[in-house]
PLY file of the C-alpha trace (Angstrom):
ply
format ascii 1.0
element vertex 89
property float x
property float y
property float z
element edge 88
property int vertex1
property int vertex2
end_header
104.40 5.06 2.25
104.46 2.21 4.71
104.28 2.29 8.52
108.05 2.23 9.10
108.67 5.33 7.02
105.83 7.16 8.78
107.14 6.28 12.24
110.62 7.58 11.29
109.09 10.92 10.31
107.18 11.09 13.60
110.36 10.35 15.59
112.26 13.06 13.68
109.54 15.63 14.40
109.61 14.79 18.13
113.43 14.97 18.17
113.27 18.42 16.51
110.81 19.52 19.18
113.21 18.48 21.94
116.28 20.01 20.27
114.65 23.37 19.47
112.94 23.53 22.88
116.27 23.05 24.65
117.96 25.57 22.36
115.24 28.14 23.06
115.74 27.84 26.85
119.43 28.64 26.43
118.93 31.52 23.99
115.86 33.00 25.70
116.15 32.16 29.41
112.93 32.54 31.40
112.76 35.55 33.69
112.41 34.73 37.38
109.09 35.58 39.00
109.48 38.19 41.70
106.91 39.15 44.28
105.56 42.69 43.91
106.94 45.16 46.41
104.76 47.62 48.27
105.78 51.08 49.34
104.79 52.24 52.79
102.71 55.39 52.69
101.85 57.62 55.62
98.27 57.29 56.80
98.26 60.49 58.80
100.11 63.71 58.14
100.16 66.06 61.14
99.60 69.72 60.47
97.01 71.95 58.85
96.16 71.52 55.19
95.69 74.85 53.46
92.40 75.21 51.64
92.38 76.58 48.12
89.65 78.53 46.36
87.95 76.71 43.53
86.60 78.60 40.52
83.04 78.38 39.27
81.91 75.43 37.22
82.23 76.01 33.49
79.82 73.37 32.23
76.06 72.94 32.10
74.34 70.23 34.06
72.24 67.77 32.09
68.65 67.58 33.20
66.48 64.65 32.15
63.40 65.31 30.06
60.22 63.31 30.27
59.66 61.10 27.26
56.15 60.61 25.93
54.52 57.32 26.87
51.73 55.69 24.96
48.68 54.57 26.90
45.75 52.85 25.25
42.36 54.48 25.68
38.98 52.93 25.10
36.30 54.80 23.18
32.86 53.33 22.88
30.93 53.90 19.68
27.65 52.60 18.38
29.37 49.80 16.45
31.64 48.53 19.24
34.87 49.21 21.12
37.83 50.84 19.34
41.22 51.20 21.00
43.44 54.09 19.92
46.87 54.82 21.42
47.45 58.39 22.54
50.64 60.09 23.66
50.73 61.41 27.22
53.20 64.09 28.12
0 1
1 2
2 3
3 4
4 5
5 6
6 7
7 8
8 9
9 10
10 11
11 12
12 13
13 14
14 15
15 16
16 17
17 18
18 19
19 20
20 21
21 22
22 23
23 24
24 25
25 26
26 27
27 28
28 29
29 30
30 31
31 32
32 33
33 34
34 35
35 36
36 37
37 38
38 39
39 40
40 41
41 42
42 43
43 44
44 45
45 46
46 47
47 48
48 49
49 50
50 51
51 52
52 53
53 54
54 55
55 56
56 57
57 58
58 59
59 60
60 61
61 62
62 63
63 64
64 65
65 66
66 67
67 68
68 69
69 70
70 71
71 72
72 73
73 74
74 75
75 76
76 77
77 78
78 79
79 80
80 81
81 82
82 83
83 84
84 85
85 86
86 87
87 88
């Protein structure tokens, strides 16, 4: 395939892009962007708010437990120094 045939195919692909892009804007028009609206809410309501009784809590609280940590200890023997890890609670 020589250069002229390849350039014709490239021009046809670009023309299809333009035609289908224009067709898509007519079939699926873009929606206009509108600014969000805010509702005004009262910041102070005069009057007394009635208090309501609240029942007891029905769940248990989680309490953390101490995890064992390993600390190296040094024991001296006749042959030399030996380190052994021990768990501290």
